[in-house]
Biopython code that builds the backbone (N, CA, C, O; Angstrom):
import numpy as np
from Bio.PDB.StructureBuilder import StructureBuilder

atoms = [
    (1, "MET", "N", (40.873, 3.278, -8.304)),
    (1, "MET", "CA", (39.072, 3.580, -8.579)),
    (1, "MET", "C", (38.573, 2.012, -9.205)),
    (1, "MET", "O", (39.275, 1.254, -9.874)),
    (2, "PHE", "N", (37.161, 1.794, -8.770)),
    (2, "PHE", "CA", (36.686, 0.336, -9.194)),
    (2, "PHE", "C", (36.527, 0.735, -10.800)),
    (2, "PHE", "O", (36.241, 1.838, -11.266)),
    (3, "ASP", "N", (36.731, -0.183, -11.317)),
    (3, "ASP", "CA", (36.725, -0.289, -12.905)),
    (3, "ASP", "C", (35.612, -0.810, -13.716)),
    (3, "ASP", "O", (35.603, -1.670, -14.597)),
    (4, "PHE", "N", (34.452, 0.090, -13.088)),
    (4, "PHE", "CA", (32.726, -0.325, -13.568)),
    (4, "PHE", "C", (33.327, -0.687, -15.057)),
    (4, "PHE", "O", (33.630, -1.829, -15.401)),
    (5, "LYS", "N", (33.418, 0.219, -15.692)),
    (5, "LYS", "CA", (33.737, -0.165, -17.623)),
    (5, "LYS", "C", (33.824, -2.038, -17.538)),
    (5, "LYS", "O", (33.190, -2.905, -18.139)),
    (6, "ASN", "N", (34.937, -2.107, -16.479)),
    (6, "ASN", "CA", (35.056, -3.940, -17.569)),
    (6, "ASN", "C", (34.628, -4.715, -16.357)),
    (6, "ASN", "O", (35.053, -5.860, -16.203)),
    (7, "ALA", "N", (34.003, -4.292, -15.688)),
    (7, "ALA", "CA", (33.156, -5.294, -14.407)),
    (7, "ALA", "C", (32.016, -5.942, -14.782)),
    (7, "ALA", "O", (31.203, -5.410, -15.538)),
    (8, "THR", "N", (31.852, -7.188, -14.268)),
    (8, "THR", "CA", (30.585, -8.104, -14.631)),
    (8, "THR", "C", (30.162, -8.180, -12.874)),
    (8, "THR", "O", (30.838, -8.351, -11.859)),
    (9, "PHE", "N", (28.788, -7.971, -13.118)),
    (9, "PHE", "CA", (27.999, -8.185, -11.990)),
    (9, "PHE", "C", (27.158, -9.374, -11.807)),
    (9, "PHE", "O", (26.613, -9.959, -12.743)),
    (10, "LYS", "N", (27.070, -9.703, -10.611)),
    (10, "LYS", "CA", (26.172, -11.010, -10.174)),
    (10, "LYS", "C", (25.130, -10.462, -9.110)),
    (10, "LYS", "O", (25.492, -9.814, -8.128)),
    (11, "PRO", "N", (24.110, -10.702, -9.323)),
    (11, "PRO", "CA", (23.316, -10.498, -8.489)),
    (11, "PRO", "C", (23.134, -10.933, -7.152)),
    (11, "PRO", "O", (22.788, -12.108, -7.026)),
    (12, "ASN", "N", (23.336, -10.046, -5.801)),
    (12, "ASN", "CA", (22.732, -10.981, -4.526)),
    (12, "ASN", "C", (21.714, -11.768, -4.726)),
    (12, "ASN", "O", (20.647, -11.302, -5.125)),
    (13, "VAL", "N", (21.848, -12.827, -4.529)),
    (13, "VAL", "CA", (20.492, -14.115, -4.427)),
    (13, "VAL", "C", (20.339, -14.099, -3.001)),
    (13, "VAL", "O", (21.409, -14.190, -2.399)),
    (14, "VAL", "N", (19.469, -14.022, -2.402)),
    (14, "VAL", "CA", (18.904, -14.451, -0.864)),
    (14, "VAL", "C", (17.838, -15.783, -0.833)),
    (14, "VAL", "O", (16.763, -15.889, -1.423)),
    (15, "ARG", "N", (18.500, -16.739, 0.042)),
    (15, "ARG", "CA", (17.105, -17.828, 0.218)),
    (15, "ARG", "C", (15.809, -17.036, 1.361)),
    (15, "ARG", "O", (16.069, -16.346, 2.347)),
    (16, "VAL", "N", (14.779, -17.310, 0.975)),
    (16, "VAL", "CA", (14.145, -17.091, 1.546)),
    (16, "VAL", "C", (12.966, -18.795, 2.120)),
    (16, "VAL", "O", (12.680, -19.720, 1.360)),
    (17, "GLU", "N", (12.586, -18.687, 3.461)),
    (17, "GLU", "CA", (12.474, -19.828, 4.058)),
    (17, "GLU", "C", (10.731, -19.495, 3.947)),
    (17, "GLU", "O", (10.172, -18.425, 4.189)),
    (18, "LEU", "N", (10.118, -20.782, 3.503)),
    (18, "LEU", "CA", (8.773, -20.754, 3.462)),
    (18, "LEU", "C", (8.003, -21.818, 4.057)),
    (18, "LEU", "O", (7.470, -22.824, 3.588)),
    (19, "PRO", "N", (8.096, -21.272, 5.346)),
    (19, "PRO", "CA", (7.629, -22.747, 6.348)),
    (19, "PRO", "C", (6.203, -23.315, 6.042)),
    (19, "PRO", "O", (5.859, -24.462, 6.327)),
    (20, "GLU", "N", (5.293, -22.243, 5.340)),
    (20, "GLU", "CA", (3.844, -22.805, 4.957)),
    (20, "GLU", "C", (4.291, -24.001, 3.622)),
    (20, "GLU", "O", (3.558, -24.694, 2.917)),
    (21, "VAL", "N", (5.619, -23.885, 3.655)),
    (21, "VAL", "CA", (5.216, -25.401, 2.661)),
    (21, "VAL", "C", (6.456, -26.142, 2.794)),
    (21, "VAL", "O", (6.951, -26.842, 1.912)),
    (22, "ASN", "N", (6.878, -25.963, 3.837)),
    (22, "ASN", "CA", (8.148, -26.429, 4.206)),
    (22, "ASN", "C", (9.377, -26.622, 3.385)),
    (22, "ASN", "O", (10.209, -27.528, 3.442)),
    (23, "ASP", "N", (9.295, -25.284, 2.390)),
    (23, "ASP", "CA", (10.154, -25.244, 1.362)),
    (23, "ASP", "C", (11.221, -23.622, 1.762)),
    (23, "ASP", "O", (11.521, -23.055, 2.813)),
    (24, "PHE", "N", (11.524, -23.355, 0.251)),
    (24, "PHE", "CA", (12.359, -22.434, 0.462)),
    (24, "PHE", "C", (11.905, -21.636, -1.050)),
    (24, "PHE", "O", (11.145, -22.138, -1.878)),
    (25, "ALA", "N", (12.448, -20.529, -1.154)),
    (25, "ALA", "CA", (12.852, -19.975, -2.502)),
    (25, "ALA", "C", (13.997, -18.833, -2.825)),
    (25, "ALA", "O", (14.622, -18.475, -1.827)),
    (26, "PHE", "N", (14.269, -18.371, -3.748)),
    (26, "PHE", "CA", (15.037, -17.257, -3.775)),
    (26, "PHE", "C", (15.195, -16.164, -4.292)),
    (26, "PHE", "O", (15.564, -16.294, -5.460)),
    (27, "VAL", "N", (15.062, -14.853, -3.892)),
    (27, "VAL", "CA", (14.955, -13.855, -4.478)),
    (27, "VAL", "C", (16.093, -12.792, -4.689)),
    (27, "VAL", "O", (16.948, -12.731, -3.805)),
    (28, "ARG", "N", (16.188, -11.995, -5.708)),
    (28, "ARG", "CA", (17.431, -11.497, -5.990)),
    (28, "ARG", "C", (17.459, -10.205, -6.122)),
    (28, "ARG", "O", (16.389, -9.664, -6.399)),
    (29, "GLU", "N", (18.478, -9.494, -5.987)),
    (29, "GLU", "CA", (18.759, -7.964, -6.069)),
    (29, "GLU", "C", (18.459, -7.744, -7.415)),
    (29, "GLU", "O", (18.729, -8.706, -8.135)),
    (30, "MET", "N", (17.864, -6.529, -8.109)),
    (30, "MET", "CA", (17.580, -5.983, -9.292)),
    (30, "MET", "C", (19.123, -5.215, -9.465)),
    (30, "MET", "O", (20.035, -4.903, -8.699)),
    (31, "ALA", "N", (18.797, -5.085, -11.204)),
    (31, "ALA", "CA", (20.019, -4.292, -11.966)),
    (31, "ALA", "C", (19.323, -2.935, -11.716)),
    (31, "ALA", "O", (18.111, -2.759, -11.591)),
    (32, "GLY", "N", (20.402, -1.916, -11.660)),
    (32, "GLY", "CA", (20.038, -0.567, -11.552)),
    (32, "GLY", "C", (19.075, -0.247, -12.867)),
    (32, "GLY", "O", (18.629, 0.885, -12.677)),
    (33, "THR", "N", (18.626, -0.715, -13.982)),
    (33, "THR", "CA", (17.800, -0.611, -14.838)),
    (33, "THR", "C", (16.268, -1.129, -14.220)),
    (33, "THR", "O", (15.306, -0.375, -14.076)),
    (34, "GLU", "N", (16.282, -2.547, -13.903)),
    (34, "GLU", "CA", (15.040, -3.012, -13.286)),
    (34, "GLU", "C", (14.464, -2.548, -12.040)),
    (34, "GLU", "O", (13.277, -2.761, -11.793)),
    (35, "ALA", "N", (15.434, -1.756, -11.014)),
    (35, "ALA", "CA", (15.366, -0.895, -10.347)),
    (35, "ALA", "C", (14.388, 0.448, -10.465)),
    (35, "ALA", "O", (13.300, 0.718, -9.957)),
    (36, "ASP", "N", (15.327, 1.209, -11.421)),
    (36, "ASP", "CA", (14.106, 2.234, -12.389)),
    (36, "ASP", "C", (13.456, 2.091, -12.577)),
    (36, "ASP", "O", (12.604, 2.948, -12.342)),
    (37, "GLU", "N", (13.019, 0.683, -13.309)),
    (37, "GLU", "CA", (11.773, 0.371, -14.228)),
    (37, "GLU", "C", (10.804, 0.273, -12.981)),
    (37, "GLU", "O", (9.978, 1.185, -13.039)),
    (38, "TYR", "N", (10.670, -0.374, -12.096)),
    (38, "TYR", "CA", (10.092, -1.224, -11.021)),
    (38, "TYR", "C", (9.623, 0.805, -10.398)),
    (38, "TYR", "O", (8.557, 1.314, -10.744)),
    (39, "GLU", "N", (10.587, 1.522, -9.578)),
    (39, "GLU", "CA", (10.267, 2.590, -9.072)),
    (39, "GLU", "C", (9.430, 3.721, -10.236)),
    (39, "GLU", "O", (8.515, 4.477, -9.909)),
    (40, "ALA", "N", (9.901, 3.620, -11.360)),
    (40, "ALA", "CA", (9.073, 4.589, -12.412)),
    (40, "ALA", "C", (7.494, 3.991, -12.341)),
    (40, "ALA", "O", (6.582, 4.680, -11.884)),
    (41, "GLN", "N", (7.275, 2.521, -12.889)),
    (41, "GLN", "CA", (6.215, 2.368, -12.557)),
    (41, "GLN", "C", (5.343, 2.213, -11.586)),
    (41, "GLN", "O", (4.187, 1.899, -11.871)),
    (42, "GLN", "N", (5.880, 2.474, -9.783)),
    (42, "GLN", "CA", (5.057, 2.460, -8.796)),
    (42, "GLN", "C", (4.720, 4.275, -8.758)),
    (42, "GLN", "O", (3.747, 4.911, -8.353)),
    (43, "TYR", "N", (5.890, 4.646, -9.317)),
    (43, "TYR", "CA", (5.566, 6.517, -9.143)),
    (43, "TYR", "C", (4.313, 6.729, -10.496)),
    (43, "TYR", "O", (3.542, 7.674, -10.333)),
    (44, "GLU", "N", (4.225, 6.311, -11.120)),
    (44, "GLU", "CA", (3.403, 6.724, -12.642)),
    (44, "GLU", "C", (1.642, 5.844, -12.142)),
    (44, "GLU", "O", (0.523, 6.151, -12.552)),
    (45, "GLU", "N", (2.044, 4.688, -11.117)),
    (45, "GLU", "CA", (0.747, 3.983, -11.236)),
    (45, "GLU", "C", (0.471, 4.424, -9.499)),
    (45, "GLU", "O", (-0.308, 3.646, -8.947)),
    (46, "GLY", "N", (0.856, 5.233, -8.859)),
    (46, "GLY", "CA", (0.918, 6.212, -7.775)),
    (46, "GLY", "C", (-0.052, 7.592, -8.330)),
    (46, "GLY", "O", (-1.184, 8.005, -8.078)),
    (47, "LYS", "N", (0.876, 7.948, -9.057)),
    (47, "LYS", "CA", (-0.179, 9.423, -9.595)),
    (47, "LYS", "C", (-1.547, 9.237, -10.278)),
    (47, "LYS", "O", (-2.348, 10.171, -10.279)),
    (48, "ALA", "N", (-1.872, 7.914, -10.928)),
    (48, "ALA", "CA", (-3.303, 7.340, -11.423)),
    (48, "ALA", "C", (-4.097, 6.424, -10.437)),
    (48, "ALA", "O", (-5.133, 5.826, -10.727)),
    (49, "GLY", "N", (-3.418, 6.399, -9.152)),
    (49, "GLY", "CA", (-4.168, 5.692, -7.909)),
    (49, "GLY", "C", (-4.354, 4.300, -8.069)),
    (49, "GLY", "O", (-5.116, 3.589, -7.415)),
    (50, "THR", "N", (-3.640, 3.984, -8.941)),
    (50, "THR", "CA", (-3.407, 2.146, -9.175)),
    (50, "THR", "C", (-2.215, 1.795, -8.750)),
    (50, "THR", "O", (-1.737, 1.008, -9.568)),
    (51, "ALA", "N", (-1.422, 2.010, -7.781)),
    (51, "ALA", "CA", (-0.042, 1.517, -7.332)),
    (51, "ALA", "C", (-0.345, 0.435, -6.744)),
    (51, "ALA", "O", (0.361, -0.524, -7.055)),
    (52, "LEU", "N", (-1.480, 0.178, -5.695)),
    (52, "LEU", "CA", (-1.718, -0.683, -4.523)),
    (52, "LEU", "C", (-2.183, -2.109, -5.487)),
    (52, "LEU", "O", (-2.005, -3.263, -5.098)),
    (53, "LYS", "N", (-2.691, -1.800, -6.564)),
    (53, "LYS", "CA", (-2.967, -3.053, -7.080)),
    (53, "LYS", "C", (-1.779, -4.095, -7.313)),
    (53, "LYS", "O", (-0.814, -3.467, -7.748)),
    (54, "TYR", "N", (-1.566, -5.103, -7.217)),
    (54, "TYR", "CA", (-0.534, -6.090, -7.311)),
    (54, "TYR", "C", (0.515, -5.583, -6.656)),
    (54, "TYR", "O", (1.536, -6.259, -6.782)),
    (55, "PHE", "N", (0.625, -4.464, -5.892)),
    (55, "PHE", "CA", (2.009, -4.024, -5.520)),
    (55, "PHE", "C", (3.143, -4.925, -4.848)),
    (55, "PHE", "O", (4.351, -4.762, -5.021)),
    (56, "ARG", "N", (2.581, -5.851, -4.095)),
    (56, "ARG", "CA", (3.638, -6.772, -3.750)),
    (56, "ARG", "C", (4.135, -7.599, -5.072)),
    (56, "ARG", "O", (5.303, -7.769, -5.424)),
    (57, "ALA", "N", (3.154, -7.989, -5.600)),
    (57, "ALA", "CA", (3.519, -9.192, -6.566)),
    (57, "ALA", "C", (4.409, -8.387, -8.094)),
    (57, "ALA", "O", (5.100, -8.966, -8.932)),
    (58, "LYS", "N", (4.104, -7.106, -8.022)),
    (58, "LYS", "CA", (5.073, -6.484, -9.238)),
    (58, "LYS", "C", (6.277, -6.459, -8.799)),
    (58, "LYS", "O", (7.051, -6.412, -9.755)),
    (59, "LEU", "N", (7.126, -6.474, -7.215)),
    (59, "LEU", "CA", (8.365, -6.577, -6.762)),
    (59, "LEU", "C", (8.778, -7.826, -6.679)),
    (59, "LEU", "O", (9.978, -7.802, -6.951)),
    (60, "VAL", "N", (8.414, -8.990, -6.434)),
    (60, "VAL", "CA", (8.122, -10.372, -6.319)),
    (60, "VAL", "C", (8.476, -10.957, -7.512)),
    (60, "VAL", "O", (9.271, -11.896, -7.549)),
    (61, "VAL", "N", (7.804, -10.349, -8.781)),
    (61, "VAL", "CA", (7.853, -11.080, -10.083)),
    (61, "VAL", "C", (9.338, -10.350, -10.890)),
    (61, "VAL", "O", (9.804, -10.806, -11.934)),
    (62, "ARG", "N", (9.851, -9.281, -10.226)),
    (62, "ARG", "CA", (10.772, -9.021, -10.700)),
    (62, "ARG", "C", (12.115, -9.519, -9.765)),
    (62, "ARG", "O", (13.262, -9.188, -10.066)),
    (63, "THR", "N", (11.863, -10.166, -8.866)),
    (63, "THR", "CA", (12.782, -10.226, -7.820)),
    (63, "THR", "C", (13.122, -12.134, -7.730)),
    (63, "THR", "O", (14.217, -12.692, -7.664)),
    (64, "LEU", "N", (11.775, -12.734, -7.760)),
    (64, "LEU", "CA", (11.761, -14.027, -7.663)),
    (64, "LEU", "C", (12.869, -15.057, -8.773)),
    (64, "LEU", "O", (12.736, -15.136, -9.994)),
    (65, "CYS", "N", (13.727, -15.626, -8.103)),
    (65, "CYS", "CA", (14.943, -16.563, -8.940)),
    (65, "CYS", "C", (14.567, -17.567, -8.592)),
    (65, "CYS", "O", (13.590, -17.807, -7.883)),
    (66, "ASP", "N", (15.748, -18.689, -9.334)),
    (66, "ASP", "CA", (16.547, -19.672, -9.109)),
    (66, "ASP", "C", (17.647, -19.442, -8.143)),
    (66, "ASP", "O", (17.637, -18.386, -7.511)),
    (67, "GLU", "N", (18.707, -20.405, -7.931)),
    (67, "GLU", "CA", (19.561, -20.235, -7.316)),
    (67, "GLU", "C", (20.559, -19.467, -7.683)),
    (67, "GLU", "O", (21.391, -18.884, -6.987)),
    (68, "SER", "N", (20.394, -19.510, -9.071)),
    (68, "SER", "CA", (21.965, -18.729, -9.630)),
    (68, "SER", "C", (21.395, -17.262, -10.136)),
    (68, "SER", "O", (22.178, -16.457, -10.641)),
    (69, "GLY", "N", (19.839, -16.922, -9.957)),
    (69, "GLY", "CA", (19.627, -15.303, -10.130)),
    (69, "GLY", "C", (18.811, -15.440, -11.184)),
    (69, "GLY", "O", (18.213, -14.398, -11.452)),
    (70, "SER", "N", (18.571, -16.356, -11.880)),
    (70, "SER", "CA", (17.961, -16.199, -13.023)),
    (70, "SER", "C", (16.030, -15.942, -12.651)),
    (70, "SER", "O", (15.467, -16.699, -11.860)),
    (71, "LEU", "N", (15.464, -15.092, -13.177)),
    (71, "LEU", "CA", (14.098, -14.685, -12.831)),
    (71, "LEU", "C", (13.472, -15.943, -13.203)),
    (71, "LEU", "O", (14.149, -16.709, -13.889)),
    (72, "ILE", "N", (12.012, -16.372, -12.787)),
    (72, "ILE", "CA", (11.091, -17.601, -12.847)),
    (72, "ILE", "C", (9.986, -16.835, -13.640)),
    (72, "ILE", "O", (9.234, -17.234, -14.529)),
    (73, "TYR", "N", (10.065, -16.092, -13.280)),
    (73, "TYR", "CA", (8.603, -15.401, -14.003)),
    (73, "TYR", "C", (8.742, -13.950, -14.608)),
    (73, "TYR", "O", (9.530, -13.130, -14.136)),
    (74, "THR", "N", (7.789, -13.649, -15.856)),
    (74, "THR", "CA", (7.996, -12.070, -16.626)),
    (74, "THR", "C", (7.020, -11.462, -15.776)),
    (74, "THR", "O", (6.241, -11.984, -14.978)),
    (75, "LEU", "N", (7.245, -9.985, -16.162)),
    (75, "LEU", "CA", (6.439, -8.959, -15.817)),
    (75, "LEU", "C", (4.693, -9.559, -16.792)),
    (75, "LEU", "O", (3.583, -9.043, -16.663)),
    (76, "ASP", "N", (5.028, -10.591, -17.565)),
    (76, "ASP", "CA", (3.257, -10.881, -17.774)),
    (76, "ASP", "C", (2.673, -11.563, -16.737)),
    (76, "ASP", "O", (1.455, -11.591, -16.561)),
    (77, "ASP", "N", (3.584, -12.185, -15.950)),
    (77, "ASP", "CA", (3.084, -13.273, -14.841)),
    (77, "ASP", "C", (2.691, -12.626, -13.675)),
    (77, "ASP", "O", (2.542, -13.266, -12.635)),
    (78, "ILE", "N", (2.493, -11.326, -13.740)),
    (78, "ILE", "CA", (1.961, -10.602, -12.366)),
    (78, "ILE", "C", (0.561, -11.259, -11.772)),
    (78, "ILE", "O", (0.625, -11.328, -10.545)),
    (79, "GLU", "N", (-0.273, -11.593, -12.133)),
    (79, "GLU", "CA", (-1.473, -12.111, -11.773)),
    (79, "GLU", "C", (-1.164, -13.478, -11.203)),
    (79, "GLU", "O", (-1.759, -13.833, -10.186)),
    (80, "LYS", "N", (-0.248, -14.299, -11.799)),
    (80, "LYS", "CA", (0.220, -15.826, -11.254)),
    (80, "LYS", "C", (1.055, -15.193, -10.069)),
    (80, "LYS", "O", (0.618, -15.787, -9.084)),
    (81, "VAL", "N", (1.822, -14.490, -9.726)),
    (81, "VAL", "CA", (2.453, -14.173, -8.529)),
    (81, "VAL", "C", (1.568, -13.561, -7.499)),
    (81, "VAL", "O", (1.656, -13.755, -6.286)),
    (82, "ALA", "N", (0.702, -12.798, -8.113)),
    (82, "ALA", "CA", (-0.038, -12.229, -6.935)),
    (82, "ALA", "C", (-1.058, -13.247, -6.648)),
    (82, "ALA", "O", (-1.887, -12.830, -5.838)),
    (83, "ALA", "N", (-1.284, -14.570, -7.093)),
    (83, "ALA", "CA", (-2.476, -15.726, -6.747)),
    (83, "ALA", "C", (-1.391, -16.578, -5.551)),
    (83, "ALA", "O", (-1.878, -17.515, -4.919)),
    (84, "ILE", "N", (-0.063, -16.212, -5.336)),
    (84, "ILE", "CA", (0.440, -17.049, -3.989)),
    (84, "ILE", "C", (-0.050, -16.678, -2.889)),
    (84, "ILE", "O", (-0.332, -15.501, -2.663)),
    (85, "PRO", "N", (-0.240, -17.761, -1.940)),
    (85, "PRO", "CA", (-0.368, -17.433, -0.771)),
    (85, "PRO", "C", (-0.245, -16.382, 0.022)),
    (85, "PRO", "O", (0.942, -16.305, 0.340)),
    (86, "SER", "N", (-0.939, -15.429, 0.562)),
    (86, "SER", "CA", (-0.639, -13.779, 1.200)),
    (86, "SER", "C", (0.396, -13.974, 2.168)),
    (86, "SER", "O", (1.080, -12.992, 2.455)),
    (87, "THR", "N", (0.645, -15.140, 2.755)),
    (87, "THR", "CA", (1.589, -15.260, 4.105)),
    (87, "THR", "C", (2.890, -15.091, 2.895)),
    (87, "THR", "O", (3.635, -14.112, 2.872)),
    (88, "MET", "N", (2.966, -16.090, 2.057)),
    (88, "MET", "CA", (4.399, -16.743, 1.431)),
    (88, "MET", "C", (4.656, -15.071, 0.741)),
    (88, "MET", "O", (5.733, -14.483, 0.834)),
    (89, "LEU", "N", (3.526, -14.550, 0.114)),
    (89, "LEU", "CA", (3.590, -13.367, -0.883)),
    (89, "LEU", "C", (4.409, -12.316, -0.049)),
    (89, "LEU", "O", (5.357, -11.645, -0.458)),
    (90, "LYS", "N", (3.938, -12.312, 1.000)),
    (90, "LYS", "CA", (4.526, -11.223, 2.225)),
    (90, "LYS", "C", (5.753, -11.098, 2.166)),
    (90, "LYS", "O", (6.455, -10.131, 1.870)),
    (91, "ARG", "N", (6.078, -12.505, 2.572)),
    (91, "ARG", "CA", (7.498, -13.067, 3.270)),
    (91, "ARG", "C", (8.457, -12.942, 2.068)),
    (91, "ARG", "O", (9.624, -12.572, 2.197)),
    (92, "LEU", "N", (7.804, -13.326, 0.715)),
    (92, "LEU", "CA", (8.861, -13.122, -0.741)),
    (92, "LEU", "C", (9.009, -11.537, -1.196)),
    (92, "LEU", "O", (9.930, -11.233, -1.954)),
    (93, "HIS", "N", (7.999, -10.443, -0.675)),
    (93, "HIS", "CA", (7.794, -8.969, -0.958)),
    (93, "HIS", "C", (9.010, -8.514, 0.365)),
    (93, "HIS", "O", (9.870, -7.734, -0.044)),
    (94, "ALA", "N", (9.110, -8.834, 1.519)),
    (94, "ALA", "CA", (9.856, -8.288, 2.337)),
    (94, "ALA", "C", (11.470, -8.452, 2.052)),
    (94, "ALA", "O", (12.357, -7.603, 2.146)),
    (95, "ALA", "N", (11.550, -9.969, 1.634)),
    (95, "ALA", "CA", (13.063, -10.101, 1.483)),
    (95, "ALA", "C", (13.687, -9.631, 0.358)),
    (95, "ALA", "O", (14.900, -9.527, 0.179)),
    (96, "ALA", "N", (12.520, -9.268, -0.621)),
    (96, "ALA", "CA", (12.687, -8.500, -1.879)),
    (96, "ALA", "C", (13.091, -7.245, -1.766)),
    (96, "ALA", "O", (13.952, -6.863, -2.559)),
    (97, "GLN", "N", (12.497, -6.192, -0.627)),
    (97, "GLN", "CA", (12.695, -4.735, -0.491)),
    (97, "GLN", "C", (14.037, -5.043, 0.428)),
    (97, "GLN", "O", (14.815, -4.089, 0.418)),
    (98, "LYS", "N", (14.538, -6.338, 1.337)),
    (98, "LYS", "CA", (15.763, -5.715, 1.780)),
    (98, "LYS", "C", (16.695, -6.220, 0.975)),
    (98, "LYS", "O", (17.797, -5.872, 1.398)),
    (99, "VAL", "N", (16.776, -6.845, 0.060)),
    (99, "VAL", "CA", (17.957, -7.419, -0.395)),
    (99, "VAL", "C", (18.166, -6.052, -1.683)),
    (99, "VAL", "O", (19.302, -5.736, -2.036)),
    (100, "ASN", "N", (16.866, -5.327, -2.296)),
    (100, "ASN", "CA", (17.025, -4.312, -2.922)),
    (100, "ASN", "C", (17.329, -2.951, -1.951)),
    (100, "ASN", "O", (17.659, -1.962, -2.604)),
    (101, "LYS", "N", (17.283, -2.827, -0.953)),
    (101, "LYS", "CA", (17.492, -1.711, 0.250)),
    (101, "LYS", "C", (16.061, -0.832, -0.272)),
    (101, "LYS", "O", (16.288, 0.310, -0.671)),
    (102, "LEU", "N", (15.015, -1.172, -0.285)),
    (102, "LEU", "CA", (13.974, -0.293, -1.263)),
    (102, "LEU", "C", (13.076, 0.087, 0.382)),
    (102, "LEU", "O", (12.872, -0.686, 1.318)),
    (103, "ARG", "N", (12.694, 1.531, 0.247)),
    (103, "ARG", "CA", (11.954, 1.881, 1.498)),
    (103, "ARG", "C", (10.405, 2.459, 1.048)),
    (103, "ARG", "O", (10.021, 2.583, -0.115)),
    (104, "ALA", "N", (9.848, 2.685, 1.921)),
    (104, "ALA", "CA", (8.572, 3.033, 1.762)),
    (104, "ALA", "C", (8.841, 4.397, 0.998)),
    (104, "ALA", "O", (8.315, 4.661, -0.083)),
    (105, "THR", "N", (9.682, 5.201, 1.647)),
    (105, "THR", "CA", (9.911, 6.436, 1.098)),
    (105, "THR", "C", (10.297, 6.947, 0.226)),
    (105, "THR", "O", (10.294, 8.144, -0.064)),
    (106, "ASP", "N", (10.878, 5.608, -0.574)),
    (106, "ASP", "CA", (11.528, 6.148, -2.121)),
    (106, "ASP", "C", (10.790, 6.571, -2.984)),
    (106, "ASP", "O", (11.221, 7.474, -3.702)),
    (107, "ILE", "N", (9.591, 6.113, -3.167)),
    (107, "ILE", "CA", (8.467, 6.959, -4.347)),
    (107, "ILE", "C", (8.277, 8.148, -3.874)),
    (107, "ILE", "O", (8.371, 9.100, -4.650)),
    (108, "LYS", "N", (7.975, 8.359, -2.523)),
    (108, "LYS", "CA", (7.627, 9.898, -2.159)),
    (108, "LYS", "C", (8.782, 10.728, -2.235)),
    (108, "LYS", "O", (8.571, 11.940, -2.283)),
    (109, "GLU", "N", (9.876, 10.355, -2.254)),
    (109, "GLU", "CA", (10.980, 11.022, -2.884)),
    (109, "GLU", "C", (11.283, 11.579, -4.392)),
    (109, "GLU", "O", (11.926, 12.544, -4.807)),
    (110, "LEU", "N", (10.581, 10.607, -4.984)),
    (110, "LEU", "CA", (11.000, 10.570, -6.376)),
    (110, "LEU", "C", (9.558, 11.253, -6.924)),
    (110, "LEU", "O", (9.388, 11.365, -8.138)),
    (111, "GLU", "N", (8.617, 11.665, -6.052)),
    (111, "GLU", "CA", (7.433, 12.931, -6.363)),
    (111, "GLU", "C", (7.944, 13.763, -6.258)),
    (111, "GLU", "O", (7.788, 14.473, -7.251)),
    (112, "LYS", "N", (8.983, 14.470, -5.064)),
    (112, "LYS", "CA", (9.325, 15.821, -4.924)),
    (112, "LYS", "C", (10.376, 16.208, -6.229)),
    (112, "LYS", "O", (10.650, 17.389, -6.444)),
    (113, "ASN", "N", (10.842, 15.295, -6.932)),
    (113, "ASN", "CA", (11.868, 16.001, -8.339)),
    (113, "ASN", "C", (11.219, 16.086, -9.412)),
    (113, "ASN", "O", (11.758, 16.530, -10.426)),
]
sb = StructureBuilder()
sb.init_structure("model")
sb.init_model(0)
sb.init_chain("A")
sb.init_seg("    ")
for serial, (resi, resn, name, xyz) in enumerate(atoms, 1):
    if name == "N":
        sb.init_residue(resn, " ", resi, " ")
    sb.init_atom(name, np.array(xyz, "f"), 0.0, 1.0, " ", f" {name:<3s}", serial, name[0])
structure = sb.get_structure()
């Protein structure tokens, strides 16, 4: 059996090409606690009717990182991240969803519980 108690984990980091600026960025896999906080936030904001405000930026700010997986922004930077041009923001968001195996139905499943 895998020894979770003594294991250390390094997030999966994915390179995202940004042809709009002829460059690239990195997004990473969230830790379990980060994913739980993100989903809880989306769930609560969904009940309040505010989940769509900055919805891409809310995930990208939690996953945009350097090559080693260190986050570039904090949650206080959501408005800065939301100001990224939409084509790049959508590409980063899609990559973050993929690396974190997030589906649109995940929040709906939370609502059932």
